[in-house]
C-alpha positions in Angstrom: 104.6 -34.0 121.7 102.2 -36.5 120.0 102.6 -40.0 121.3 102.4 -43.0 118.9 100.0 -45.8 119.7 102.9 -48.0 120.8 104.1 -45.3 123.3 100.6 -45.0 124.7 100.3 -48.8 124.9 103.4 -48.9 127.1 102.1 -46.1 129.4 98.8 -48.0 129.7 100.5 -51.2 130.5 102.7 -49.5 133.1 99.6 -48.0 134.7 97.9 -51.4 134.7 100.9 -52.9 136.4 101.0 -50.2 139.1 97.2 -50.6 139.7 97.6 -54.4 140.0 95.4 -55.2 137.0 98.0 -57.3 135.1 98.9 -59.3 138.2 95.4 -59.8 139.5 93.1 -60.2 136.5 92.5 -62.6 133.7 91.7 -62.2 130.0 88.1 -63.1 130.6 87.7 -60.6 133.5 89.3 -57.9 131.3 86.9 -58.8 128.5 84.0 -58.3 130.9 85.5 -54.8 131.6 85.7 -54.1 127.9 82.0 -55.1 127.6 81.1 -52.7 130.4 82.9 -49.9 128.6 81.3 -50.9 125.3 77.9 -50.7 126.9 78.6 -47.3 128.3 79.9 -46.1 125.0 76.8 -47.5 123.2 74.6 -45.6 125.7 76.5 -42.4 125.1 76.0 -42.8 121.3 72.3 -43.6 121.7 71.9 -40.5 123.8 73.7 -38.4 121.3 71.8 -39.9 118.4 68.5 -39.2 120.2 69.3 -35.5 119.7 69.8 -36.1 116.0 67.6 -34.5 113.4 67.3 -37.2 110.6 68.0 -34.4 108.0 71.2 -33.4 109.8 74.3 -35.4 108.9 76.1 -36.9 112.0 79.3 -34.8 111.3 77.1 -31.6 111.5 75.4 -32.9 114.7 78.7 -33.3 116.6 80.0 -29.9 115.4 76.9 -28.2 117.0 78.4 -26.2 119.9 75.6 -27.4 122.2 76.5 -31.0 121.5 80.2 -31.0 120.8 81.4 -30.9 124.5 79.0 -33.8 125.4 80.1 -35.7 122.4 83.8 -35.3 123.2 83.3 -36.0 126.9 81.1 -39.1 126.6 81.7 -40.8 123.3 85.5 -40.0 122.9 86.0 -41.0 126.6 84.2 -44.3 126.0 86.2 -45.2 122.9 89.4 -44.4 124.8 88.3 -46.5 127.7 87.6 -49.5 125.4 91.0 -49.1 123.8 92.6 -49.2 127.3 90.8 -52.3 128.3 91.6 -54.0 125.0 95.3 -53.2 125.3 95.3 -54.7 128.8 93.3 -57.7 127.5 95.9 -58.4 124.9 98.7 -58.2 127.5 96.8 -60.6 129.8 96.5 -63.0 126.9 100.2 -62.6 126.2 99.6 -60.8 122.9 100.6 -57.3 121.7 97.7 -55.1 120.8 99.6 -53.5 117.9 100.4 -56.9 116.5 96.7 -57.9 116.9 95.7 -54.7 115.0 98.2 -55.4 112.3 96.9 -58.9 111.9 93.3 -57.7 111.6 94.2 -55.1 109.0 96.1 -57.7 107.0 93.0 -59.8 107.1 90.6 -57.1 106.0 92.6 -54.9 103.6 91.6 -56.9 100.5 88.2 -57.9 101.7 85.3 -57.5 99.4 81.7 -56.9 100.3 79.0 -54.2 100.4 77.2 -51.9 102.8 73.8 -53.1 104.1 71.8 -51.1 106.6 74.8 -49.1 107.6 77.1 -52.1 108.1 79.8 -53.6 105.9 78.9 -57.2 105.0 81.7 -59.5 103.8 81.2 -60.9 100.3 81.0 -64.5 101.7 78.1 -63.5 103.9 76.0 -61.9 101.2 
């Protein structure tokens, strides 16, 4: 059975309650945890990219059997950990993570801009 984001969010919030996170933390402390997970994920990506041959597209790199397991273990785990901390952060801030995501999408869906050095730059910042 595949769980939807909302179902996973509920399970994460149940876990956070059982662990005492939602009753003993603050939004700022949870944001610090998110930053910690972001830093670990960035380090995993830097380590992965250090294996990269500039001529090899990233998609091919992560499909290399020697690299795939490490990629899935380190990078996917880091992204998941960030999502967990963000869901808990939203709860501590008395917000719903899905509603926050919907709000962000509604804000960006018509956004214009261009790619510069691998990043999307909003039209107003060009």
